[in-house]
N, C-alpha and C positions, 0 to 999 in steps of 0.2 A: 649793614655790615659794621658801620662805626658804632652803632648801638651795642652790638654784641661785644666788640672790643672794650667799650667803656664798661659794660656790665662785668666783663671778666676782670678788668682792672679793679673795679670796686670790690668784687668778690675776693680777689687776691689781697687787697689792702685790708679788708675785714679779717681775713684769715691771719695775716701777718702782724696786724696791729697788736695783738696780745703778746706775741713773741717780742716785738720791738720794745714794749713797755717793760717786759720782764728783763730783757737784755740791758736796757738803760738803767733800771733799778739795781740789777746785779752789778753793773759796772760802777755805779755810784757807791754801792756798799763796799766793793773791793777797794776803791780809793779811800774811803773812810777808814777801813781796817788797816790799810797800808800806812796811812798817816798816824793811826793809833800805835802801830808797831814801832815807828821811828824812835820813840822814847823808851820803848820796852824791848829793844832788840835782843839783849842778852838773854832774857827769859824766853823769848820766842825761839831763838837759835838752840837753846837747850831743851826745848820741849820735844818729846818723842814723836809728836805728830808733824813736826817740821820736816822730818825725813820722808813723810808720805806726800808732800807737796810735789807738784809737777816741776820739771826743770824750768819752765817759763815763769812759774810763780816764784820760784826761788830767785831767779834772775831779777824779777821785778822788785823783790824785797831787798836784795843785795845792792841794787842800783839806787836805792833811796838814800837819803841823808841820815843814816843810822847813827845814833849817839853811842857808838862803841868804836874802839880802835880798829884799824885795818888788820892788825895782827890777830885780833880776836875773831874777825870775820874768817 
């Protein structure tokens, strides 16, 4: 019985491992892009694709230390 549970755990880990690395890589890439945006916020806010971002992504961007005035935001 314990062998079956361990086997299932290993199978689940193998199946999820690829997703975990993709998520971790995507998360790191998002953080790098957000850091890049901080000094280029005015151009990003004026980009037509900015309006296609999800509300949560816009909130993440707006909560950063953007190098623009609050009025411009």
